[in-house]
Residue, then its C-alpha position, 0 to 999 in steps of 0.5 A: m915118889s918123894s914129896f919132900q920139898g927140900r927144907m927141914r924146920e930145924y935147919p932151914t939154910i940147907s936143902i936135901d934132895r930138892f934143888d929148885k924154887d925156894n931151895l935155890t938160896a940154900r947155903a949147902y946141898f945134900l944128895s941121898h942117892c941118885h934117883k930122879d925124884h930126889m934130884k929135882g932141879l939139880k941140873g937146872p940153869i938157875l942153879k948152875r948160874r948161882l954156882e958160878c957166883c957163890l963160891k962156898v956152895h957145895l953138895y954133899c953126898s956119899p963117894v958112890t953117889k958122886e961117881l954115879l952122878l958125874t957119869n952123866p955129863k949133864y952134871k959135870f958142872w957139879e964136879s968141883r963142888i961136890v964133897a964126898i963124905e965117907v959113910e959112918t964118919p961124923t964130919q963137921i961143915s960150916l954153912v956160910d952166908e956169902a952176902s952176910g958172912e954169917k956162919e953156922d957149924l954143923v956135924v953131919t953123919l952119913l948112915p947106910a940106907g940100904h936102898c940102892p948103891g950109895s944111898v945113905m941117910f943124913l944125921f945132923e947135929g947142931n945148935n937146933g938139935t939132932v935130926l935124921y933124914t932117911g931119904d929112901f931106905r930099907l932097913a931090916m927089923g932090928e937093924v937100927a939098934r945096931m947102928e952105933l952112930l945113932h947112939s951114945g954109948n948104949r943110949v939112943k941119941d935124943l932125936q928132935n925129928v925124923y924126916l922118914d921114907t913113908t912110901f909103904f907106911d900102910p898096913k897093907y904093906y905090913q910084912i914085905p918079903s926080904r931080899e933074900q926071900c925074893l932072890q930065893g924065888i927068882t933063883e929057882l924060876v931062873q934055874s928051871w927056865i934056863s936049864n932047858s936049852p941055851y935059847h931059854v932066857v930070862w928078862l928082869n923088867c926092872k923099872a929103876a936104873y939103880g937098885y937091883e944090883y943085889l939080884f944082878t950080883n947074886l944071880s951072876d954068882e949063882f949061874g956063873i953068867k953075866v947079866h946083860v944091861n944097856k951100859l956100864d959107865m955107871f958101874k965103872k968104879m964099883p968092881e963089886i958090880i961091874y964084874h957081874v954085868t955086861t953089854d954083850r947080849n949073848t947071855q941067858v939073864h937080861a935086865c936091858r931096858h926099852p927106850r922110854d918112848e917104846e916101853f909101853l908098846q913092847g910088852n914082854r918083848l926082850p929090848c935087845g931082840i928076840t933071836a940069838k946071834n945065829g938066828t935061833p928064836l929065843r924062848i923068853i920069860s919076864i920077871k918084873p920086880s915090884t911091890m905096889w902090885f902085891g899091895e893090891r892083892t886081896k889074899k895071901t900070896n907068894v913072893i913069885v906070881r905068874t901073870g901070863e903065859s910067860s910073865y911073872r911078878a916078884c915082890f922085891s922092895f927097896h923101901s921099908s915095909y910098915s912093920e920095918i918103919k914101925d920098928f925103926l921109930t919105935h926104937l928111935q922115939p923121936v920127938n916128931a916124925y915127918p913123912n917124906v912120901v905120901p902113899l897112894g890114896k892117902d893125904i899128908e895130914a893122915v900120914k902125920k897122924a898115923l906117925l904120932p903113936f910111934c913118937r916120944k910125945t904121944s908114947r910119954n903123954e907129955e911134952p919133953v922137958y928141956k933142962p940146961l944140962g940137957t935131957l936123959k937119954r933112953l937105954r937102947g932096947a934089946f930087939n925081940s925078934d919074936t914080937e914083930v917078925n912072926c906077925a905075918e908069915d907072908l906079905f900079909d898077915e890077914i886077908m885084906p879089904k877089897s881094893y876099890r880097883r876092879k879085879l880080874a878073876h882066875h889070877q894065877d899064883l904059884d904054890p904058896v907052901k914055899y917059894s920054889i916052883p913045884t916039881r911038876f911045874v918044872d917038868e911042864l917047863k922042861n917039856n915046853r907044855t902049856i900050863s892050864a890056868t885051871d890046873s889047881s895042882y899048880f895054881y890057886s884062884g886069886q885076884a888081879s888088878a884089871s890095869n897095870f897100875v903105876d909102881c914106884e917110879e925111881s929112875n936115873d937114865d938119860e931117857y928119863d930126863d926132866d929138862d923140860e920141867e926144869n926149864k919151865t920152873s926156871k922161866e917161872l922163877v925169873k918172872d917171880p920177883i920174890h925168888t929173884t930177890e931171894f936169890n940175889n940176896c944170896l950173892s955178895s954185892e960184887l957178884k949180883f947179877t940180873f935175870e934177863 
């Protein structure tokens, strides 16, 4: 969950992924992707009124993010103000203060973030230095070294600051299985289940609206069927995705979602119904992709874990692991790094301190010296896969200390030897027999959290709106003379108005 407040120290006249409070006076806005924790205030009434008066204020994002945003009618008032910038295309923009006429030029480059459809990082280059804002990102080890626009020739660009996604910047998330590993485990589990009969179905219990399309498209290709979702409008201009999903519930793989007011009451019940169209009862298993749940394990675990008679967890992440963040920063070596997310159980100062060893000041043990002609840039280092990839074979490189959370014994984990399901387990599924929790040939004893604690919550659904919060914030700002004055000062004298 992002805790970034929207402003960067180097370029305080722009706001990124936050559109309320002090950000109401920004000269330009940037949206990294369409997840609600990055969209606070984006449809707020004060910001809407400001756009009616300030004609030079724009929202910059990727083309995919623009399409996703405008599928929701609540954001239609932004349509004429959104500027879609192509990914990996340096673009110069002018930041104009309409009241004073002051102008500032800035070059912005969008880089793929690997988080969800349309997600990008923003690279800003201007008079106050070069700064990178990652938004939410997942980049594999060594991937940053292949991003040409973060380099000048064969040298890394001189980054003053990196505003970083630190969701899993915690050693207990040192090594998170890749998407490919997770897909392999899910594919084999799905295959073993749906091959029993047309009435055996799988429900992918996905928390966020966007981000799991990688699973949908690959499962669709593998089994030649479409994945059932609630609606298609968000994908209507993305043929590479919409071909693989459907609103027809007559399929064996589902990713439909419960309404918000029902999701905690339904358990593993399939949202679209538990019987086929002809009335035949469906045999359902649920697979919940998550990461934080796995971070609480006190022993090494597999990418797929059985948590109940018909429920499973899959270790799937669209945030970088601790080792991936380390690799990212070690290669870039910025002067500073600022955390955009405070991991559970941490405080922001502790996270800042933990980032210091990967920044240039600490690694060189001296302050950077700036000369009139600029500093020499570092040679791009070659990525050595042996140094990091082999640090951990599974999710953890060693047994982790016990969590303060209470645990339940006899948790059921799939065979850790490989990601696939054991042959005998497949036979049990096909014969519809119940597998004993104590059968050590299938599972080994582990420990599970006593409560279904919060996963990383990222959503974009209408059901998950924050209208009440935005309206409350708007009323508070109206009563605040400081914010009201700042807001009115950003308008030209002819366009000023008073709040009622």
